[in-house]
C-alpha positions as CSV (number, residue, x, y, z in Angstrom):
1,M,118.3,108.4,72.1
2,D,117.0,112.1,70.9
3,R,117.3,114.3,74.1
4,S,117.6,118.1,73.7
5,S,121.2,119.2,74.9
6,H,119.7,122.2,76.8
7,I,117.2,119.7,78.8
8,L,118.6,116.2,79.0
9,R,121.6,114.7,80.5
10,A,123.2,111.3,80.2
11,S,120.8,108.3,81.0
12,A,121.1,106.5,84.2
13,L,123.7,103.2,83.6
14,A,122.0,101.0,81.4
15,T,121.1,97.5,82.2
16,V,120.1,95.0,80.3
17,L,118.1,91.9,81.3
18,A,117.1,90.3,78.3
19,G,114.3,87.7,79.2
20,L,113.1,85.1,76.9
21,L,109.8,83.3,77.0
22,A,108.5,81.4,74.6
23,F,104.8,81.0,75.5
24,T,102.4,78.4,73.2
25,A,99.1,78.6,75.2
26,P,96.6,81.0,73.8
27,V,96.5,83.2,77.3
28,T,100.2,83.2,77.2
29,A,103.0,85.6,75.7
30,R,106.1,85.0,73.8
31,L,109.2,86.9,75.4
32,A,112.7,86.4,74.0
33,G,115.1,84.7,75.6
34,A,114.9,80.8,75.9
35,D,116.9,78.3,73.7
36,A,115.1,77.6,70.4
37,G,114.7,73.9,71.5
38,D,113.2,74.3,74.9
39,P,109.5,72.9,75.3
40,G,106.5,75.3,75.7
41,A,106.2,76.8,78.9
42,G,103.3,75.7,81.5
43,A,99.8,77.1,81.3
44,A,99.9,80.6,82.6
45,T,96.5,82.1,82.6
46,A,95.5,85.7,82.4
47,A,94.3,85.5,85.8
48,S,97.8,84.4,86.9
49,L,99.3,87.7,86.2
50,S,100.1,90.4,89.0
51,S,98.0,93.6,88.1
52,R,97.8,96.8,89.5
53,A,94.7,99.1,90.4
54,S,92.6,100.1,87.4
55,V,93.0,103.0,85.8
56,S,89.5,102.6,83.9
57,G,88.1,105.8,83.1
58,H,91.3,107.9,83.7
59,T,92.5,109.5,80.4
60,G,96.0,110.9,80.0
61,L,96.9,114.1,79.1
62,R,98.2,114.6,75.4
63,P,99.8,118.0,74.9
64,A,98.4,119.6,71.7
65,A,100.7,121.7,69.2
66,V,99.6,125.1,70.4
67,P,101.1,128.7,70.0
68,R,103.6,129.7,72.4
69,T,102.2,131.9,74.5
70,A,103.9,134.0,77.3
71,A,103.0,131.4,79.9
72,A,104.3,128.6,77.6
73,T,107.5,130.4,77.1
74,T,107.8,130.7,81.0
75,E,106.7,126.9,81.2
76,V,109.6,126.2,78.7
77,Q,112.3,128.2,80.3
78,A,111.8,126.4,83.7
79,A,111.7,123.2,82.0
80,T,115.1,123.7,80.4
81,Q,116.7,124.1,84.1
82,P,116.9,120.3,85.0
83,A,117.2,119.6,88.6
84,P,120.4,118.0,89.9
85,R,120.1,114.3,90.1
86,V,122.2,111.7,92.4
87,A,124.0,108.8,91.4
88,E,121.9,106.2,93.1
89,P,118.3,107.4,93.7
90,R,116.7,106.3,96.8
91,T,113.3,106.3,95.5
92,H,111.7,106.2,92.0
93,L,108.7,107.8,90.5
94,L,106.3,105.5,88.9
95,V,103.2,106.4,87.0
96,D,100.2,104.6,86.0
97,V,99.8,104.9,81.8
98,P,96.2,105.1,81.0
99,A,94.9,102.3,78.7
100,S,94.9,104.7,75.5
101,G,98.7,105.5,76.1
102,L,100.7,108.6,76.0
103,T,102.5,110.7,73.6
104,A,106.0,111.3,74.1
105,R,107.6,114.4,73.3
106,R,111.1,115.2,72.4
107,N,110.9,118.4,74.9
108,P,109.1,118.6,78.0
109,W,106.4,121.1,76.9
110,A,102.9,121.2,74.7
111,G,103.8,121.2,71.0
112,A,107.3,119.7,71.2
113,P,107.8,116.9,68.6
114,S,106.6,113.8,69.2
115,V,109.2,110.8,69.5
116,G,106.5,107.8,70.0
117,Q,103.9,106.4,72.3
118,V,104.4,104.8,75.7
119,V,101.7,102.0,75.3
120,G,99.1,101.5,77.9
121,A,99.7,97.8,78.3
122,S,102.4,94.9,77.9
123,R,102.8,93.6,74.4
124,F,101.4,90.1,75.2
125,Y,99.8,89.8,78.5
126,R,97.7,93.3,78.1
127,V,98.9,94.4,81.6
128,P,98.2,98.0,82.2
129,T,101.8,99.9,82.2
130,V,103.5,101.4,85.0
131,A,106.3,103.4,83.9
132,W,109.4,104.4,85.7
133,V,110.0,108.3,85.3
134,E,113.6,108.7,85.1
135,E,113.6,112.6,85.6
136,V,111.1,115.1,86.1
137,S,111.2,118.7,84.7
138,R,111.8,121.5,87.3
139,N,108.4,122.7,86.9
140,G,106.9,119.3,87.9
141,R,104.8,119.0,85.2
142,W,106.7,116.3,82.8
143,G,108.4,113.4,83.1
144,R,111.3,111.6,80.9
145,V,110.5,108.1,80.4
146,E,112.1,105.4,78.1
147,L,109.4,104.2,75.6
148,P,108.6,100.3,75.9
149,Y,109.4,97.7,73.2
150,V,111.2,100.3,71.2
151,W,114.7,99.7,69.2
152,P,116.7,101.6,68.6
153,R,116.2,102.6,72.1
154,R,114.8,106.3,73.0
155,D,113.2,108.4,75.4
156,G,110.7,111.1,75.8
157,W,108.9,113.3,78.0
158,I,105.4,112.7,79.0
159,H,102.7,115.3,80.9
160,L,102.4,114.0,84.4
161,E,99.2,116.1,85.4
162,G,96.5,113.7,86.5
163,L,98.6,110.3,86.3
164,P,98.2,108.3,89.5
165,R,101.6,108.1,91.1
166,T,103.4,105.4,93.3
167,S,107.2,104.8,94.1
168,S,109.7,102.3,94.3
169,A,112.8,102.0,96.5
170,I,114.3,99.1,94.4
171,T,116.5,99.2,91.6
172,V,117.7,96.1,89.6
173,K,121.0,96.4,87.9
174,A,122.6,93.8,85.7
175,D,126.4,93.6,84.7
176,V,126.6,91.8,81.6
177,S,130.0,91.2,81.5
178,A,130.3,90.2,85.2
179,R,127.1,88.0,84.7
180,R,125.7,89.1,87.9
181,L,122.4,91.1,89.3
182,T,122.5,93.5,92.0
183,V,119.5,94.8,93.9
184,W,119.6,97.9,95.4
185,K,117.1,99.1,98.1
186,H,116.7,102.8,99.3
187,G,120.6,103.2,97.7
188,Q,121.9,100.5,99.4
189,V,122.8,97.2,98.1
190,V,120.5,94.4,99.3
191,F,121.8,91.3,97.7
192,R,124.0,90.2,94.5
193,A,123.1,87.0,92.5
194,P,124.9,85.3,89.5
195,A,122.8,85.2,86.0
196,A,123.1,83.9,82.7
197,V,123.2,86.3,80.0
198,G,122.9,86.1,76.1
199,R,125.3,84.3,74.0
200,S,127.7,86.5,71.9
201,T,125.5,86.1,68.7
202,S,122.4,87.3,70.6
203,P,123.8,89.5,73.3
204,T,121.7,91.0,76.1
205,P,121.1,94.5,74.9
206,P,121.8,97.1,77.6
207,G,119.7,99.9,78.5
208,E,117.1,101.4,81.0
209,Y,114.1,99.3,81.4
210,F,111.2,98.6,84.0
211,V,109.1,95.7,84.8
212,T,105.9,94.9,82.7
213,D,104.8,91.7,83.6
214,R,104.9,89.1,86.5
215,V,104.2,85.6,85.2
216,P,104.1,82.4,87.7
217,F,104.9,79.0,85.9
218,A,104.8,75.4,87.4
219,P,108.1,74.5,88.8
220,G,110.5,72.4,86.8
221,G,110.0,74.3,83.5
222,Y,112.7,75.8,81.4
223,L,111.6,79.2,82.7
224,G,111.5,78.3,86.2
225,S,108.8,79.2,88.7
226,F,108.4,82.7,87.8
227,A,109.3,85.4,84.9
228,F,109.4,89.2,85.0
229,G,108.8,90.7,81.8
230,I,110.3,94.1,81.1
231,S,110.1,96.9,78.5
232,G,112.7,96.0,76.3
233,I,113.2,93.7,73.2
234,Q,116.0,91.9,71.7
235,P,117.2,93.2,68.3
236,R,119.4,90.3,67.4
237,L,117.3,86.9,67.8
238,P,119.1,83.7,66.9
239,A,118.6,82.4,63.3
240,G,115.7,80.3,63.2
241,W,113.9,81.8,66.3
242,S,110.4,81.3,66.5
243,G,109.4,82.9,70.0
244,G,109.1,86.5,70.9
245,D,111.1,89.3,71.1
246,Q,110.4,90.8,74.8
247,L,113.2,90.8,77.4
248,A,112.8,89.1,80.7
249,I,114.2,88.0,83.9
250,H,113.4,84.3,84.6
251,G,114.0,81.2,86.3
252,T,115.9,77.9,84.4
253,N,115.7,74.2,84.4
254,S,119.4,74.1,83.8
255,P,121.0,75.8,86.7
256,A,124.3,74.9,85.5
257,S,123.9,77.7,82.8
258,I,123.6,80.4,85.6
259,G,126.9,82.9,85.4
260,T,127.3,81.8,81.8
261,A,126.5,83.2,78.0
262,A,123.7,80.7,77.4
263,S,120.6,82.4,76.5
264,A,119.1,84.3,73.6
265,G,119.1,87.7,75.6
266,C,117.4,87.0,78.8
267,L,118.8,86.9,82.6
268,R,118.7,83.5,84.1
269,V,118.5,83.2,87.6
270,S,118.3,80.7,90.4
271,E,114.9,79.9,92.2
272,Q,116.5,81.4,95.4
273,T,117.0,84.4,93.6
274,L,113.6,84.5,92.1
275,A,112.0,83.8,95.9
276,K,114.1,87.2,96.8
277,L,112.9,89.0,93.7
278,K,109.1,88.4,93.7
279,P,108.3,90.1,96.9
280,M,110.7,93.3,95.6
281,L,109.9,93.6,91.8
282,K,106.5,95.3,91.0
283,L,105.3,96.8,87.9
284,G,107.3,99.5,86.9
285,T,110.6,98.6,89.0
286,P,113.5,100.0,87.3
287,V,115.7,97.3,85.5
288,V,119.1,99.1,84.5
289,I,122.0,97.0,82.9
290,V,125.3,97.7,81.7
291,P,127.3,95.9,79.2
């Protein structure tokens, strides 16, 4: 990740939920993770997707490259003194990204080099993006976010002014080596559950992600009854893989695989775990996973 040594600190523990969804219907998407021989998912319609409040008409602020004025210099000096962070935040800031997307900057000030775009909608389902802000500059004007669907992973700073804000008290952490999910609420563990992770040839990539899609399915399919698309991609897909590369947390019709290294990168969980996650994981919820 490209961070200024004066501004950025080490990212929160990286968590990897590589979900694999191979959808065949025109209104469905392809997210990485299912076995290549698995049948297509059930008919998930665009109407079945969870969505957030419309941001129609709201435009994001894209900082222009402007000369450094005295005021701008003051802003930079303030921004370069990051506020202290706690080990396990009790709540997380989430922001609505406008449909046009937002330019992410290397540093938290106007005119800093661009490091990429925070897209305004999810890759396949086109659900409006709600981004997790991992850090706020001291002056409160800029937020550091992970860029969705980018490899190698990197983060950048977006201008927060005018963006609708919400929050989440939930953090999902996945330990790939332990093959386990842990869900935190207000800094306290709510529950832990076993999960299947990627095979050695297609390991679940660690990182800091957030929920981008909520997709229900007919029970009994290889994706189970529900899938949470997240903002990461699988860079090491199996040979011959014809599905998509987006990561996800989803169910399975092979419960014996839970707790093993069996997927192309996703996290497979039980129906009981899905039932607990569905009311807790809204769009933008952090999904952080360690190797």
